[in-house]
N, CA, C and O atoms as a CHARMM CRD file, in Angstrom:
* protein
*
  388
    1    1 MET  N     30.33800  41.55200  61.58200 PROA 1      0.00000
    2    1 MET  CA    31.20100  41.03100  62.38400 PROA 1      0.00000
    3    1 MET  C     32.17800  41.81400  62.96300 PROA 1      0.00000
    4    1 MET  O     32.64900  42.73300  62.29300 PROA 1      0.00000
    5    2 PHE  N     32.62700  41.58800  64.25500 PROA 2      0.00000
    6    2 PHE  CA    33.67600  42.62200  64.81000 PROA 2      0.00000
    7    2 PHE  C     35.02000  41.83600  64.54100 PROA 2      0.00000
    8    2 PHE  O     35.25900  40.64400  64.73300 PROA 2      0.00000
    9    3 GLU  N     35.93400  42.96300  63.97900 PROA 3      0.00000
   10    3 GLU  CA    37.21600  42.35000  63.87100 PROA 3      0.00000
   11    3 GLU  C     38.17300  43.31600  64.73700 PROA 3      0.00000
   12    3 GLU  O     38.35500  44.52500  64.59500 PROA 3      0.00000
   13    4 PRO  N     38.68200  42.50200  65.59400 PROA 4      0.00000
   14    4 PRO  CA    39.65900  43.40400  66.49600 PROA 4      0.00000
   15    4 PRO  C     40.84200  44.31100  65.77300 PROA 4      0.00000
   16    4 PRO  O     41.53400  43.75700  64.91800 PROA 4      0.00000
   17    5 GLN  N     41.05100  45.52300  66.06400 PROA 5      0.00000
   18    5 GLN  CA    42.19500  46.06200  65.43100 PROA 5      0.00000
   19    5 GLN  C     43.53500  45.63500  66.25500 PROA 5      0.00000
   20    5 GLN  O     43.66500  45.63000  67.47900 PROA 5      0.00000
   21    6 PRO  N     44.56600  45.25300  65.19500 PROA 6      0.00000
   22    6 PRO  CA    45.96700  44.84200  65.93500 PROA 6      0.00000
   23    6 PRO  C     46.23200  46.02300  66.94200 PROA 6      0.00000
   24    6 PRO  O     45.66400  47.11500  66.90300 PROA 6      0.00000
   25    7 ARG  N     47.11000  45.65900  67.77800 PROA 7      0.00000
   26    7 ARG  CA    47.72200  46.62400  69.00700 PROA 7      0.00000
   27    7 ARG  C     49.21100  46.59700  68.83600 PROA 7      0.00000
   28    7 ARG  O     49.84100  45.55000  68.68300 PROA 7      0.00000
   29    8 LYS  N     49.71500  47.71800  68.86700 PROA 8      0.00000
   30    8 LYS  CA    51.12500  47.90500  68.74100 PROA 8      0.00000
   31    8 LYS  C     51.66900  47.51800  70.29400 PROA 8      0.00000
   32    8 LYS  O     51.32500  48.08300  71.33100 PROA 8      0.00000
   33    9 VAL  N     52.49300  46.53800  70.17500 PROA 9      0.00000
   34    9 VAL  CA    53.02700  45.95400  71.48400 PROA 9      0.00000
   35    9 VAL  C     54.40200  46.69200  71.55500 PROA 9      0.00000
   36    9 VAL  O     55.14900  46.72400  70.57800 PROA 9      0.00000
   37   10 LEU  N     54.70700  47.28200  72.74000 PROA 10     0.00000
   38   10 LEU  CA    56.10900  47.80800  72.83900 PROA 10     0.00000
   39   10 LEU  C     56.91800  46.92700  73.72900 PROA 10     0.00000
   40   10 LEU  O     56.42200  46.60400  74.80900 PROA 10     0.00000
   41   11 ASN  N     58.10100  46.50200  73.40300 PROA 11     0.00000
   42   11 ASN  CA    58.81000  45.45700  74.15400 PROA 11     0.00000
   43   11 ASN  C     60.35300  46.26100  74.19300 PROA 11     0.00000
   44   11 ASN  O     61.32000  45.84000  73.55900 PROA 11     0.00000
   45   12 VAL  N     60.38100  47.37500  74.97600 PROA 12     0.00000
   46   12 VAL  CA    61.62400  47.91900  75.07400 PROA 12     0.00000
   47   12 VAL  C     62.21900  47.30500  76.30300 PROA 12     0.00000
   48   12 VAL  O     61.57600  47.27400  77.35100 PROA 12     0.00000
   49   13 THR  N     63.50800  46.78400  76.19900 PROA 13     0.00000
   50   13 THR  CA    63.99600  45.97300  77.42700 PROA 13     0.00000
   51   13 THR  C     65.20600  46.68500  78.02200 PROA 13     0.00000
   52   13 THR  O     65.76300  47.66200  77.52200 PROA 13     0.00000
   53   14 LEU  N     65.52300  46.09600  79.10300 PROA 14     0.00000
   54   14 LEU  CA    66.77000  46.94300  79.72700 PROA 14     0.00000
   55   14 LEU  C     67.99900  46.92800  78.69400 PROA 14     0.00000
   56   14 LEU  O     68.84400  47.81900  78.60300 PROA 14     0.00000
   57   15 LYS  N     67.94000  45.71800  77.91200 PROA 15     0.00000
   58   15 LYS  CA    68.99500  45.47600  76.86000 PROA 15     0.00000
   59   15 LYS  C     69.18900  46.63800  75.97200 PROA 15     0.00000
   60   15 LYS  O     70.18400  47.30300  75.68300 PROA 15     0.00000
   61   16 ASP  N     68.02600  46.68300  75.64500 PROA 16     0.00000
   62   16 ASP  CA    67.49300  48.19200  74.36300 PROA 16     0.00000
   63   16 ASP  C     68.11800  49.14100  74.97100 PROA 16     0.00000
   64   16 ASP  O     68.97000  49.78700  74.36200 PROA 16     0.00000
   65   17 VAL  N     67.81100  49.40700  76.30000 PROA 17     0.00000
   66   17 VAL  CA    68.11000  50.52700  76.91100 PROA 17     0.00000
   67   17 VAL  C     69.58400  50.72700  76.88600 PROA 17     0.00000
   68   17 VAL  O     70.05300  51.75800  76.40500 PROA 17     0.00000
   69   18 ILE  N     70.40500  49.70000  77.42800 PROA 18     0.00000
   70   18 ILE  CA    71.93400  49.53500  77.34000 PROA 18     0.00000
   71   18 ILE  C     72.29900  49.96000  75.92800 PROA 18     0.00000
   72   18 ILE  O     72.92300  51.02000  75.89400 PROA 18     0.00000
   73   19 GLN  N     72.06800  49.40600  74.79700 PROA 19     0.00000
   74   19 GLN  CA    72.26900  49.26300  73.59400 PROA 19     0.00000
   75   19 GLN  C     72.24200  50.79000  73.17200 PROA 19     0.00000
   76   19 GLN  O     73.19600  51.31700  72.59900 PROA 19     0.00000
   77   20 ARG  N     71.11100  51.43900  73.48800 PROA 20     0.00000
   78   20 ARG  CA    70.82600  52.84800  73.15800 PROA 20     0.00000
   79   20 ARG  C     72.13300  53.68600  73.71300 PROA 20     0.00000
   80   20 ARG  O     72.95200  54.28600  73.01800 PROA 20     0.00000
   81   21 LEU  N     72.11100  53.56600  75.19600 PROA 21     0.00000
   82   21 LEU  CA    73.28400  54.47800  75.90900 PROA 21     0.00000
   83   21 LEU  C     74.35400  54.07500  75.40600 PROA 21     0.00000
   84   21 LEU  O     75.09900  55.05400  75.35000 PROA 21     0.00000
   85   22 GLU  N     74.97000  52.97900  74.91500 PROA 22     0.00000
   86   22 GLU  CA    76.17100  52.65000  74.56700 PROA 22     0.00000
   87   22 GLU  C     76.50100  53.19600  73.37100 PROA 22     0.00000
   88   22 GLU  O     77.69200  53.40700  73.14300 PROA 22     0.00000
   89   23 ALA  N     75.47800  53.53100  72.36800 PROA 23     0.00000
   90   23 ALA  CA    75.47100  54.04700  71.24500 PROA 23     0.00000
   91   23 ALA  C     75.65300  55.55100  70.96500 PROA 23     0.00000
   92   23 ALA  O     75.71700  56.00700  69.82300 PROA 23     0.00000
   93   24 LEU  N     75.74900  56.44500  72.32200 PROA 24     0.00000
   94   24 LEU  CA    75.79800  57.81500  72.30100 PROA 24     0.00000
   95   24 LEU  C     77.26700  58.19200  72.30700 PROA 24     0.00000
   96   24 LEU  O     78.03900  57.94900  73.23500 PROA 24     0.00000
   97   25 ARG  N     77.58900  58.84400  71.11800 PROA 25     0.00000
   98   25 ARG  CA    78.72000  59.41200  70.76400 PROA 25     0.00000
   99   25 ARG  C     79.02500  60.71300  70.32400 PROA 25     0.00000
  100   25 ARG  O     78.30400  61.09100  69.40000 PROA 25     0.00000
  101   26 GLU  N     79.80900  61.44700  70.67800 PROA 26     0.00000
  102   26 GLU  CA    80.06300  63.00400  70.34500 PROA 26     0.00000
  103   26 GLU  C     78.82500  63.59400  70.10600 PROA 26     0.00000
  104   26 GLU  O     78.35900  64.00000  69.04200 PROA 26     0.00000
  105   27 ILE  N     78.27700  63.59000  71.39900 PROA 27     0.00000
  106   27 ILE  CA    76.79100  64.37400  71.81100 PROA 27     0.00000
  107   27 ILE  C     77.39000  65.75800  72.42200 PROA 27     0.00000
  108   27 ILE  O     78.28400  65.73400  73.26700 PROA 27     0.00000
  109   28 GLU  N     76.88200  66.84700  71.97600 PROA 28     0.00000
  110   28 GLU  CA    77.10000  68.06900  72.73900 PROA 28     0.00000
  111   28 GLU  C     76.71300  68.09200  74.06900 PROA 28     0.00000
  112   28 GLU  O     75.58300  67.80700  74.46600 PROA 28     0.00000
  113   29 HSD  N     77.69100  68.44800  74.78600 PROA 29     0.00000
  114   29 HSD  CA    77.52000  68.40600  76.47400 PROA 29     0.00000
  115   29 HSD  C     76.20300  68.79300  76.62900 PROA 29     0.00000
  116   29 HSD  O     75.53600  67.97100  77.25800 PROA 29     0.00000
  117   30 THR  N     75.51100  69.95400  76.19400 PROA 30     0.00000
  118   30 THR  CA    74.24400  70.60300  76.48300 PROA 30     0.00000
  119   30 THR  C     73.20200  69.70000  76.10300 PROA 30     0.00000
  120   30 THR  O     72.09700  69.75600  76.64500 PROA 30     0.00000
  121   31 ALA  N     73.52800  68.72200  75.04800 PROA 31     0.00000
  122   31 ALA  CA    72.26100  68.05500  74.68300 PROA 31     0.00000
  123   31 ALA  C     72.18400  66.46000  75.12600 PROA 31     0.00000
  124   31 ALA  O     71.43400  65.59100  74.68100 PROA 31     0.00000
  125   32 PHE  N     73.24500  66.35700  76.18900 PROA 32     0.00000
  126   32 PHE  CA    73.69000  64.94000  76.56400 PROA 32     0.00000
  127   32 PHE  C     72.42000  64.25200  77.46800 PROA 32     0.00000
  128   32 PHE  O     72.19700  63.04200  77.40800 PROA 32     0.00000
  129   33 LYS  N     71.63700  65.15700  78.29100 PROA 33     0.00000
  130   33 LYS  CA    70.57400  64.86000  79.26300 PROA 33     0.00000
  131   33 LYS  C     69.72600  64.25900  78.40800 PROA 33     0.00000
  132   33 LYS  O     69.36800  63.09000  78.55400 PROA 33     0.00000
  133   34 ASP  N     69.31400  65.07700  77.37800 PROA 34     0.00000
  134   34 ASP  CA    67.81300  64.97600  76.47500 PROA 34     0.00000
  135   34 ASP  C     68.31700  63.35100  75.48400 PROA 34     0.00000
  136   34 ASP  O     67.46200  62.56200  75.08100 PROA 34     0.00000
  137   35 ALA  N     69.46500  63.19900  75.31300 PROA 35     0.00000
  138   35 ALA  CA    69.94400  62.02800  74.62900 PROA 35     0.00000
  139   35 ALA  C     69.75700  60.78200  75.54400 PROA 35     0.00000
  140   35 ALA  O     69.40900  59.69600  75.07900 PROA 35     0.00000
  141   36 VAL  N     70.02700  61.00700  76.99100 PROA 36     0.00000
  142   36 VAL  CA    69.84700  59.90600  77.89700 PROA 36     0.00000
  143   36 VAL  C     68.32800  59.63200  78.15300 PROA 36     0.00000
  144   36 VAL  O     67.91700  58.50300  78.42500 PROA 36     0.00000
  145   37 ILE  N     67.47300  60.78900  78.04600 PROA 37     0.00000
  146   37 ILE  CA    66.39300  60.45900  78.23000 PROA 37     0.00000
  147   37 ILE  C     65.53800  59.87600  77.00300 PROA 37     0.00000
  148   37 ILE  O     64.55200  59.16400  77.19000 PROA 37     0.00000
  149   38 GLU  N     65.97200  60.21500  75.81500 PROA 38     0.00000
  150   38 GLU  CA    65.51700  59.50100  74.58600 PROA 38     0.00000
  151   38 GLU  C     65.93200  57.94200  74.62000 PROA 38     0.00000
  152   38 GLU  O     65.07800  57.07300  74.44600 PROA 38     0.00000
  153   39 ALA  N     67.33500  57.62300  74.86000 PROA 39     0.00000
  154   39 ALA  CA    67.50800  56.17800  75.31900 PROA 39     0.00000
  155   39 ALA  C     66.60200  55.36400  75.90500 PROA 39     0.00000
  156   39 ALA  O     66.65100  54.16100  75.65100 PROA 39     0.00000
  157   40 PHE  N     65.69400  55.84100  76.72300 PROA 40     0.00000
  158   40 PHE  CA    64.57100  55.38700  77.75100 PROA 40     0.00000
  159   40 PHE  C     63.57100  55.38100  77.09600 PROA 40     0.00000
  160   40 PHE  O     62.59800  55.09100  77.79300 PROA 40     0.00000
  161   41 ASP  N     63.28100  55.60600  75.84200 PROA 41     0.00000
  162   41 ASP  CA    61.61600  55.94900  75.00400 PROA 41     0.00000
  163   41 ASP  C     61.19300  54.81500  75.07100 PROA 41     0.00000
  164   41 ASP  O     61.93800  53.86300  74.83700 PROA 41     0.00000
  165   42 GLU  N     59.95400  54.66300  75.39100 PROA 42     0.00000
  166   42 GLU  CA    59.29700  53.70800  75.48100 PROA 42     0.00000
  167   42 GLU  C     59.47700  52.37300  76.58800 PROA 42     0.00000
  168   42 GLU  O     58.74300  51.38800  76.67900 PROA 42     0.00000
  169   43 TYR  N     60.37500  52.61300  77.16900 PROA 43     0.00000
  170   43 TYR  CA    60.82400  51.63900  78.50700 PROA 43     0.00000
  171   43 TYR  C     60.21300  52.12100  79.52100 PROA 43     0.00000
  172   43 TYR  O     60.11000  53.34600  79.58400 PROA 43     0.00000
  173   44 ASP  N     59.69500  51.35900  80.49200 PROA 44     0.00000
  174   44 ASP  CA    58.93900  51.75200  81.68900 PROA 44     0.00000
  175   44 ASP  C     59.03600  50.51600  82.69400 PROA 44     0.00000
  176   44 ASP  O     59.08100  49.34000  82.33200 PROA 44     0.00000
  177   45 TYR  N     59.06300  50.98800  84.07800 PROA 45     0.00000
  178   45 TYR  CA    59.26700  49.99500  85.18200 PROA 45     0.00000
  179   45 TYR  C     57.95700  50.10500  86.05400 PROA 45     0.00000
  180   45 TYR  O     57.76400  51.04100  86.83000 PROA 45     0.00000
  181   46 GLU  N     57.01200  48.99000  85.84300 PROA 46     0.00000
  182   46 GLU  CA    55.86500  48.83600  86.44400 PROA 46     0.00000
  183   46 GLU  C     54.94600  50.26300  86.35300 PROA 46     0.00000
  184   46 GLU  O     54.39800  50.84600  87.28800 PROA 46     0.00000
  185   47 GLY  N     54.96000  50.61800  84.95600 PROA 47     0.00000
  186   47 GLY  CA    54.04800  51.89800  84.57700 PROA 47     0.00000
  187   47 GLY  C     55.09600  52.93600  84.75600 PROA 47     0.00000
  188   47 GLY  O     54.83000  53.85900  83.98500 PROA 47     0.00000
  189   48 GLU  N     55.99400  53.14300  85.32600 PROA 48     0.00000
  190   48 GLU  CA    56.71500  54.55000  85.75900 PROA 48     0.00000
  191   48 GLU  C     57.68500  54.73000  84.43400 PROA 48     0.00000
  192   48 GLU  O     58.38600  53.78800  84.06500 PROA 48     0.00000
  193   49 GLU  N     57.68300  55.88300  83.80400 PROA 49     0.00000
  194   49 GLU  CA    58.57400  56.21100  82.83900 PROA 49     0.00000
  195   49 GLU  C     59.66000  57.28100  83.04800 PROA 49     0.00000
  196   49 GLU  O     60.63200  57.36700  82.29600 PROA 49     0.00000
  197   50 GLU  N     59.47400  58.01800  84.00400 PROA 50     0.00000
  198   50 GLU  CA    60.39200  59.29900  84.13000 PROA 50     0.00000
  199   50 GLU  C     61.80000  58.74900  84.78300 PROA 50     0.00000
  200   50 GLU  O     62.02200  57.89200  85.63800 PROA 50     0.00000
  201   51 VAL  N     62.71000  59.66500  83.96300 PROA 51     0.00000
  202   51 VAL  CA    64.04200  59.18600  84.10100 PROA 51     0.00000
  203   51 VAL  C     64.49000  60.32300  85.35500 PROA 51     0.00000
  204   51 VAL  O     64.10000  61.48600  85.45200 PROA 51     0.00000
  205   52 THR  N     65.38500  59.61800  86.21900 PROA 52     0.00000
  206   52 THR  CA    65.82600  60.56200  87.35800 PROA 52     0.00000
  207   52 THR  C     67.14800  60.67900  87.53000 PROA 52     0.00000
  208   52 THR  O     67.78100  59.92600  86.79000 PROA 52     0.00000
  209   53 GLY  N     67.84800  61.40300  88.29600 PROA 53     0.00000
  210   53 GLY  CA    69.33200  61.06700  88.57500 PROA 53     0.00000
  211   53 GLY  C     70.38600  62.02500  88.44600 PROA 53     0.00000
  212   53 GLY  O     71.45000  62.08700  89.06300 PROA 53     0.00000
  213   54 PHE  N     69.76200  63.02300  87.22700 PROA 54     0.00000
  214   54 PHE  CA    70.63500  64.27300  86.56300 PROA 54     0.00000
  215   54 PHE  C     70.82300  65.38000  87.73300 PROA 54     0.00000
  216   54 PHE  O     71.62000  66.31300  87.63100 PROA 54     0.00000
  217   55 GLU  N     70.15200  65.20200  88.63800 PROA 55     0.00000
  218   55 GLU  CA    70.33300  66.35700  89.92700 PROA 55     0.00000
  219   55 GLU  C     71.87800  65.85800  90.54900 PROA 55     0.00000
  220   55 GLU  O     72.65900  66.71300  90.96700 PROA 55     0.00000
  221   56 ASN  N     72.14300  64.75100  90.56000 PROA 56     0.00000
  222   56 ASN  CA    73.69100  64.33500  91.22100 PROA 56     0.00000
  223   56 ASN  C     74.65700  64.30500  90.09000 PROA 56     0.00000
  224   56 ASN  O     75.71700  63.74900  90.37700 PROA 56     0.00000
  225   57 TRP  N     74.58300  64.64900  89.17800 PROA 57     0.00000
  226   57 TRP  CA    75.74100  64.45800  87.77600 PROA 57     0.00000
  227   57 TRP  C     76.41600  65.75300  88.41400 PROA 57     0.00000
  228   57 TRP  O     75.97400  66.72300  89.02900 PROA 57     0.00000
  229   58 PRO  N     77.96400  65.25100  87.90400 PROA 58     0.00000
  230   58 PRO  CA    78.88300  66.31600  88.03300 PROA 58     0.00000
  231   58 PRO  C     78.67600  67.28900  86.76500 PROA 58     0.00000
  232   58 PRO  O     77.78600  67.21200  85.91900 PROA 58     0.00000
  233   59 ASP  N     79.76600  68.26200  86.85300 PROA 59     0.00000
  234   59 ASP  CA    79.62800  69.19500  85.54500 PROA 59     0.00000
  235   59 ASP  C     80.28600  68.41400  84.46100 PROA 59     0.00000
  236   59 ASP  O     81.48300  68.12800  84.47600 PROA 59     0.00000
  237   60 ILE  N     79.42800  68.07300  83.49700 PROA 60     0.00000
  238   60 ILE  CA    80.18000  67.08600  82.30400 PROA 60     0.00000
  239   60 ILE  C     80.46500  67.95900  81.03400 PROA 60     0.00000
  240   60 ILE  O     80.59500  67.45900  79.91600 PROA 60     0.00000
  241   61 SER  N     80.55200  69.29500  81.28900 PROA 61     0.00000
  242   61 SER  CA    81.12300  70.33000  80.36800 PROA 61     0.00000
  243   61 SER  C     82.70000  70.05200  80.54500 PROA 61     0.00000
  244   61 SER  O     83.44200  70.17200  79.57000 PROA 61     0.00000
  245   62 ALA  N     83.13600  69.72500  81.65100 PROA 62     0.00000
  246   62 ALA  CA    84.59700  69.59600  82.00200 PROA 62     0.00000
  247   62 ALA  C     85.16500  68.31200  81.27700 PROA 62     0.00000
  248   62 ALA  O     84.58700  67.22500  81.27400 PROA 62     0.00000
  249   63 GLN  N     86.41100  68.58700  80.64400 PROA 63     0.00000
  250   63 GLN  CA    86.84000  67.45000  79.87500 PROA 63     0.00000
  251   63 GLN  C     87.36900  66.25800  80.92900 PROA 63     0.00000
  252   63 GLN  O     87.67200  66.51300  82.09500 PROA 63     0.00000
  253   64 GLY  N     87.42400  65.11000  80.42500 PROA 64     0.00000
  254   64 GLY  CA    87.97200  63.97700  81.23200 PROA 64     0.00000
  255   64 GLY  C     86.71100  62.82700  81.44400 PROA 64     0.00000
  256   64 GLY  O     85.63300  62.78700  80.85000 PROA 64     0.00000
  257   65 GLN  N     87.03600  62.25900  82.10100 PROA 65     0.00000
  258   65 GLN  CA    85.91200  61.00200  82.64900 PROA 65     0.00000
  259   65 GLN  C     85.25400  61.21900  83.54600 PROA 65     0.00000
  260   65 GLN  O     85.65100  61.83900  84.53300 PROA 65     0.00000
  261   66 HSD  N     83.88600  60.67000  83.37600 PROA 66     0.00000
  262   66 HSD  CA    82.85200  61.12400  84.42600 PROA 66     0.00000
  263   66 HSD  C     82.14300  59.54900  84.65200 PROA 66     0.00000
  264   66 HSD  O     82.18500  58.62700  83.83800 PROA 66     0.00000
  265   67 GLU  N     81.58100  59.54300  85.81000 PROA 67     0.00000
  266   67 GLU  CA    80.61500  58.46000  85.93600 PROA 67     0.00000
  267   67 GLU  C     79.10900  58.84300  86.30400 PROA 67     0.00000
  268   67 GLU  O     78.93700  59.30000  87.43400 PROA 67     0.00000
  269   68 LEU  N     78.34400  58.74700  85.72600 PROA 68     0.00000
  270   68 LEU  CA    76.84100  59.37700  86.06900 PROA 68     0.00000
  271   68 LEU  C     76.05900  58.05300  86.32100 PROA 68     0.00000
  272   68 LEU  O     76.38100  56.95800  85.86000 PROA 68     0.00000
  273   69 HSD  N     74.86300  58.34000  87.20800 PROA 69     0.00000
  274   69 HSD  CA    73.63600  57.57000  87.57900 PROA 69     0.00000
  275   69 HSD  C     72.37600  57.97600  86.95900 PROA 69     0.00000
  276   69 HSD  O     71.95400  59.13200  86.93600 PROA 69     0.00000
  277   70 VAL  N     71.80100  56.94200  86.45500 PROA 70     0.00000
  278   70 VAL  CA    70.34500  57.31300  86.06700 PROA 70     0.00000
  279   70 VAL  C     69.45300  56.18200  86.24500 PROA 70     0.00000
  280   70 VAL  O     69.90600  55.07100  85.97100 PROA 70     0.00000
  281   71 LYS  N     68.18100  56.29000  86.68500 PROA 71     0.00000
  282   71 LYS  CA    67.20200  55.29400  86.82800 PROA 71     0.00000
  283   71 LYS  C     65.79000  55.74000  86.33400 PROA 71     0.00000
  284   71 LYS  O     65.68900  56.89000  85.90700 PROA 71     0.00000
  285   72 ILE  N     64.94100  55.11600  86.34900 PROA 72     0.00000
  286   72 ILE  CA    63.53900  55.10900  86.33200 PROA 72     0.00000
  287   72 ILE  C     63.17700  55.53000  87.68000 PROA 72     0.00000
  288   72 ILE  O     63.67100  54.92600  88.63200 PROA 72     0.00000
  289   73 ASP  N     62.27800  56.61100  87.89100 PROA 73     0.00000
  290   73 ASP  CA    61.64700  56.95300  89.16700 PROA 73     0.00000
  291   73 ASP  C     60.88000  55.83800  89.76200 PROA 73     0.00000
  292   73 ASP  O     59.66300  56.01400  89.80800 PROA 73     0.00000
  293   74 HSD  N     61.37100  54.66600  90.25200 PROA 74     0.00000
  294   74 HSD  CA    60.81100  53.91900  90.91800 PROA 74     0.00000
  295   74 HSD  C     62.03000  53.39300  92.13400 PROA 74     0.00000
  296   74 HSD  O     63.24500  53.54200  91.99700 PROA 74     0.00000
  297   75 GLU  N     61.51600  52.91700  93.02200 PROA 75     0.00000
  298   75 GLU  CA    62.35200  52.61500  94.23500 PROA 75     0.00000
  299   75 GLU  C     62.99900  51.19800  93.98100 PROA 75     0.00000
  300   75 GLU  O     63.99100  50.84900  94.62000 PROA 75     0.00000
  301   76 ASP  N     62.34100  50.29900  92.92000 PROA 76     0.00000
  302   76 ASP  CA    63.07600  49.01100  92.75900 PROA 76     0.00000
  303   76 ASP  C     63.57900  49.17000  91.15000 PROA 76     0.00000
  304   76 ASP  O     63.98600  48.16600  90.56600 PROA 76     0.00000
  305   77 ALA  N     63.54600  50.13500  90.64200 PROA 77     0.00000
  306   77 ALA  CA    64.27000  50.18800  89.19000 PROA 77     0.00000
  307   77 ALA  C     65.52300  50.00600  89.40000 PROA 77     0.00000
  308   77 ALA  O     66.09700  50.25900  90.45900 PROA 77     0.00000
  309   78 TYR  N     66.07600  49.50800  88.30000 PROA 78     0.00000
  310   78 TYR  CA    67.73700  49.37000  88.31800 PROA 78     0.00000
  311   78 TYR  C     68.30600  50.43700  87.94200 PROA 78     0.00000
  312   78 TYR  O     67.81600  51.06500  87.00400 PROA 78     0.00000
  313   79 GLU  N     69.44300  50.87800  88.57300 PROA 79     0.00000
  314   79 GLU  CA    70.35800  51.98400  88.50700 PROA 79     0.00000
  315   79 GLU  C     71.45400  51.85200  87.31900 PROA 79     0.00000
  316   79 GLU  O     72.34300  51.00100  87.29100 PROA 79     0.00000
  317   80 PHE  N     71.26200  52.67500  86.51900 PROA 80     0.00000
  318   80 PHE  CA    72.52100  52.58700  85.26700 PROA 80     0.00000
  319   80 PHE  C     73.65500  53.48000  85.90600 PROA 80     0.00000
  320   80 PHE  O     73.42800  54.47900  86.58800 PROA 80     0.00000
  321   81 SER  N     74.93100  52.97900  85.58800 PROA 81     0.00000
  322   81 SER  CA    76.25200  53.76400  85.69400 PROA 81     0.00000
  323   81 SER  C     76.85200  53.61900  84.34800 PROA 81     0.00000
  324   81 SER  O     77.25600  52.66300  83.68600 PROA 81     0.00000
  325   82 ILE  N     76.74800  55.23800  84.12700 PROA 82     0.00000
  326   82 ILE  CA    77.14200  55.52700  82.48200 PROA 82     0.00000
  327   82 ILE  C     78.56200  56.09200  82.74700 PROA 82     0.00000
  328   82 ILE  O     78.75900  57.10400  83.42100 PROA 82     0.00000
  329   83 HSD  N     79.42100  55.43800  82.22600 PROA 83     0.00000
  330   83 HSD  CA    80.62300  55.89700  82.22700 PROA 83     0.00000
  331   83 HSD  C     80.83500  56.60500  81.06900 PROA 83     0.00000
  332   83 HSD  O     80.39300  56.02800  80.07600 PROA 83     0.00000
  333   84 ILE  N     81.48200  57.90100  80.81700 PROA 84     0.00000
  334   84 ILE  CA    81.49000  59.00900  79.73200 PROA 84     0.00000
  335   84 ILE  C     82.86300  59.57800  79.76600 PROA 84     0.00000
  336   84 ILE  O     83.47500  59.73800  80.82200 PROA 84     0.00000
  337   85 THR  N     83.31300  59.86800  78.65300 PROA 85     0.00000
  338   85 THR  CA    84.39000  60.69800  78.29100 PROA 85     0.00000
  339   85 THR  C     84.02000  61.89100  77.57600 PROA 85     0.00000
  340   85 THR  O     83.44600  61.83800  76.48800 PROA 85     0.00000
  341   86 GLY  N     84.40600  63.22600  78.29200 PROA 86     0.00000
  342   86 GLY  CA    84.19600  64.56300  77.54400 PROA 86     0.00000
  343   86 GLY  C     85.46400  65.21800  77.10400 PROA 86     0.00000
  344   86 GLY  O     86.45100  65.42200  77.81200 PROA 86     0.00000
  345   87 LYS  N     85.29600  65.54900  75.72700 PROA 87     0.00000
  346   87 LYS  CA    86.31000  66.31400  75.27300 PROA 87     0.00000
  347   87 LYS  C     85.88900  67.20500  74.00800 PROA 87     0.00000
  348   87 LYS  O     85.26500  66.68800  73.08200 PROA 87     0.00000
  349   88 ASP  N     86.25000  68.56000  73.99600 PROA 88     0.00000
  350   88 ASP  CA    86.10700  69.50800  73.17600 PROA 88     0.00000
  351   88 ASP  C     84.42600  69.75200  73.29600 PROA 88     0.00000
  352   88 ASP  O     83.78200  69.83800  72.25000 PROA 88     0.00000
  353   89 GLY  N     83.84100  69.84600  74.42200 PROA 89     0.00000
  354   89 GLY  CA    82.48300  69.85100  74.55900 PROA 89     0.00000
  355   89 GLY  C     81.55800  68.87200  73.88100 PROA 89     0.00000
  356   89 GLY  O     80.38100  69.10000  73.60200 PROA 89     0.00000
  357   90 LEU  N     82.33900  67.55700  73.60500 PROA 90     0.00000
  358   90 LEU  CA    81.41500  66.47700  73.04800 PROA 90     0.00000
  359   90 LEU  C     81.60200  65.34500  74.29700 PROA 90     0.00000
  360   90 LEU  O     82.60500  65.25200  75.00400 PROA 90     0.00000
  361   91 ILE  N     80.34400  64.48300  74.39100 PROA 91     0.00000
  362   91 ILE  CA    80.34000  63.30600  75.17900 PROA 91     0.00000
  363   91 ILE  C     80.29600  62.11200  74.48300 PROA 91     0.00000
  364   91 ILE  O     79.45000  61.85000  73.62700 PROA 91     0.00000
  365   92 SER  N     81.35500  61.25500  74.89800 PROA 92     0.00000
  366   92 SER  CA    81.06300  59.96100  74.36900 PROA 92     0.00000
  367   92 SER  C     80.68200  58.81300  75.81700 PROA 92     0.00000
  368   92 SER  O     81.20700  58.89100  76.92700 PROA 92     0.00000
  369   93 VAL  N     79.84700  58.00400  75.46700 PROA 93     0.00000
  370   93 VAL  CA    79.76000  57.00100  76.31000 PROA 93     0.00000
  371   93 VAL  C     80.91300  55.70800  76.26400 PROA 93     0.00000
  372   93 VAL  O     81.29200  55.44100  75.12400 PROA 93     0.00000
  373   94 THR  N     81.32800  55.13000  77.03900 PROA 94     0.00000
  374   94 THR  CA    82.41400  54.30200  76.95100 PROA 94     0.00000
  375   94 THR  C     81.85200  52.95500  77.75100 PROA 94     0.00000
  376   94 THR  O     82.35700  51.86900  77.46800 PROA 94     0.00000
  377   95 GLU  N     81.10200  53.01400  78.46500 PROA 95     0.00000
  378   95 GLU  CA    80.54500  51.87500  79.17500 PROA 95     0.00000
  379   95 GLU  C     79.10500  52.22000  79.91900 PROA 95     0.00000
  380   95 GLU  O     78.78000  53.31500  80.37800 PROA 95     0.00000
  381   96 VAL  N     78.50100  51.27100  79.91600 PROA 96     0.00000
  382   96 VAL  CA    77.04000  51.17800  80.52100 PROA 96     0.00000
  383   96 VAL  C     77.10300  49.95500  81.70300 PROA 96     0.00000
  384   96 VAL  O     77.39900  48.80400  81.38400 PROA 96     0.00000
  385   97 LEU  N     76.83900  50.28000  82.88100 PROA 97     0.00000
  386   97 LEU  CA    76.73600  49.00600  83.87200 PROA 97     0.00000
  387   97 LEU  C     75.46400  49.27100  84.78800 PROA 97     0.00000
  388   97 LEU  O     75.14100  48.45200  85.64800 PROA 97     0.00000
């Protein structure tokens, strides 16, 4: 008799992505982009998974506060505003909208 194999269901929500982004603390500025991409791991919008918006980022190696924007590469996907503080080459997320 045929027994169906259990399927792994991935239910990564916007809330999960926001929580992952908010948890980013003291990340080397050179690794921050990869950390943001990883925060979107297993999340998609209508089948699209590519994260975009990095080309519009300011120089985050500069100390101070910055506002960054990222989204899934889909015209209707939600755009995240990530507020960060950079100090001594380390980036910490202060707020995600």
